[in-house]
C-alpha positions, 0 to 999 in steps of 0.5 A: 131522879125523884123530881120528874115523877113528882112533877108529873104526878103534881102536874097531872092532878092539877091539870085534871081539876075540871074548872070549866065543868065546875063553873058551868055546872054552877050555872046549870050547864055542862059545857061538854054537852053544849056548843062545841062540847069543849070544857074550856074558856071559850065554850063557857064564854059563848054559853054563859057570857064573859063574866061567868067565864073569867074564873075558867080563864084564870083557873085553866091558866093557873093550872099550868103555872102551878104545875110549872112552879111545882116542877121548879120547886122540886128541882131547886129552882134553877133560872137565869137572871130573867127568870127563864128555866135552866139547868136541872129545872128544865126537865121537871118543869117541862114534864110538869107542864106537859102532864098538866096539859094532859090532865086538862085534856084527859082529866081523871076527875072528869071522865077523861073528857077535857079541853084543848089545853091552850090556857094551861100551856100559856100558864106554863110558859109564864114560868118556863120563859117569863119574858116571852110570856109577857111579850106574847101577852103584848102581841095578844093585846095589840093584835086583838085591838088592831084586828078587833078579835080576841080569838085571832090575837090569842092565836098569834100570841100562842103561835108566837111563843117559840119565836119570842122564846128564841130571844131568851132561851137556847133552841133546845128549849124552844124545841121543847116548847114546840113539843108542848104545842104538839099536845094542843094539836093532838087534842084539837085533832082528837076533837075534830075526829070525835065531831065527825063521828057524831 
């Protein structure tokens, strides 16, 4: 099954592109040495402002989307009428997104010092289950406006993805999405341990 190793390699290499580091260094800053030391959108935004962080937001999200599309492409692009991944495309797409998240968290191109993979996960979900992704973006927008906090809205949207996916996909795929979310939890836990050691 050549599709799986191809998807893993493509996903990991895409995920390893250190967008935040490249963008921040263009402004004379290494996000791994300032703030919370997370080379991701939020730390770059806090250090350099929203406008400078937009390419990071887009790039980190696009990594997950491109990885998922690579998995979809090599597996024959099996989807339902709503675009939800199905059949022979499920495993290649999911492993591609997992690899992209791992690449973002432990990037080969940046000394294995990466971010939390939240946006890369979101980009992957856009291909795994497009309708759930659209609804999650709606949750983000409504919650951010109602609560006046983008961060809270983002958390609600991310944690809401499995619930929203249940409306369009079988429970096995929802469980697989939960597995992807465990990678985010693993990276947060690793970062918390590293912070205690400093």
